C-alpha positions as CSV (number, residue, x, y, z in Angstrom):
1,M,-7.5,-19.5,-2.4
2,M,-4.1,-18.0,-3.1
3,P,-3.2,-14.6,-1.6
4,Q,-4.1,-11.6,-3.6
5,Y,-1.8,-8.6,-3.9
6,K,-2.5,-4.9,-4.4
7,V,-0.1,-2.1,-5.1
8,V,-1.3,1.5,-4.7
9,E,0.8,4.2,-6.2
10,L,0.9,7.7,-4.7
11,S,2.4,10.6,-6.6
12,T,1.7,13.0,-3.7
13,V,3.6,11.7,-0.7
14,T,2.3,13.3,2.5
15,D,1.3,11.8,5.8
16,E,-2.3,12.7,5.0
17,E,-2.2,10.9,1.6
18,L,-0.5,7.8,3.0
19,E,-3.0,7.6,5.9
20,S,-6.0,8.1,3.6
21,A,-4.9,5.4,1.2
22,I,-4.0,2.9,4.0
23,N,-7.3,3.5,5.8
24,K,-9.3,3.1,2.6
25,W,-7.8,-0.2,1.5
26,V,-7.7,-1.7,5.1
27,A,-11.4,-0.9,5.4
28,E,-12.0,-3.0,2.3
29,G,-10.3,-6.0,3.8
30,W,-6.7,-5.6,2.6
31,V,-3.8,-6.0,5.0
32,L,-0.9,-3.5,4.8
33,D,2.3,-5.4,3.8
34,G,4.7,-2.5,3.3
35,I,5.6,0.9,1.8
36,N,8.4,1.7,-0.7
37,F,9.4,5.2,-1.6
38,A,11.0,6.5,-4.8
39,M,13.5,9.2,-4.2
40,R,14.8,12.0,-6.4
41,E,18.5,13.0,-6.2
42,S,17.5,16.7,-6.0
43,S,15.2,16.4,-3.0
44,K,15.2,14.8,0.4
45,R,11.4,14.1,0.1
46,P,10.1,11.0,-1.7
47,S,8.6,11.7,-5.2
48,M,6.4,8.6,-5.1
49,A,5.2,5.9,-2.7
50,F,4.1,2.4,-3.4
51,I,1.9,0.9,-0.7
52,L,1.7,-2.9,-0.8
53,F,-1.3,-4.9,0.5
54,T,-2.3,-8.5,0.7
55,R,-5.6,-10.3,1.3
56,G,-6.9,-13.8,1.5
57,D,-5.1,-17.0,2.2
58,E,-8.1,-19.0,3.2
59,R,-8.6,-22.3,1.6
60,P,-12.1,-23.7,1.1
61,G,-13.1,-25.9,4.0
62,E,-10.5,-24.6,6.4
């Protein structure tokens, strides 16, 4: 089986929202792969976050 990828977009970027999204998807078997932030020029805080997950790399019979 080829790896699957999941991208979760958050428009509210707080530690609580990030933690909640990560815990939810990890509990469903996804592995956190990274987080990317979209910034605005007018603010030092990110306006959006994209959380990347992967799952499954098992091949049948292995």
